[in-house]
C-alpha positions in Angstrom: 0.0 0.0 0.0 2.9 2.4 0.5 3.4 2.6 -3.3 -0.2 3.5 -3.9 -0.6 7.3 -4.2 -4.2 7.0 -3.3 -3.8 5.1 0.0 -3.8 8.3 2.0 -7.1 9.6 0.6 -10.7 9.1 1.6 -14.0 10.3 0.2 -16.3 12.5 2.2 -19.6 13.5 0.6 -18.1 12.9 -2.8 -14.9 14.9 -2.2 -11.5 13.3 -2.1 -9.5 14.5 0.9 -6.3 13.4 2.7 -6.7 11.2 5.7 -4.7 13.7 7.7 -7.5 16.2 7.4 -9.9 14.0 9.4 -10.3 14.1 13.2 -7.8 11.7 14.9 -10.4 9.0 15.7 -11.5 8.8 12.0 -7.9 8.8 10.8 -7.3 5.6 12.9 -10.4 3.9 11.4 -9.5 5.0 7.8 -5.8 3.8 8.1 -6.9 0.4 9.5 -9.4 -0.1 6.6 -6.8 0.9 4.0 -4.1 -1.3 5.6 -6.5 -4.2 5.2 -6.9 -3.4 1.5 -10.4 -1.9 1.8 -11.9 1.3 0.6 -13.6 3.8 2.8 -15.8 6.8 2.5 -17.7 9.0 5.0 -20.9 10.9 4.7 -21.9 13.8 6.8 -25.6 13.5 6.1 -28.1 10.7 6.0 -29.3 9.6 2.6 
């Protein structure tokens, strides 16, 4: 995953942002999911 330039990015409400811009507790969740090879996105509103 260290060679993947997108491994430090997440999607929030359709916008791609760096994991480092998230609150610390969400950074931990996002990094764990990415380390396991998963994809993650967050939504700030219910659909």
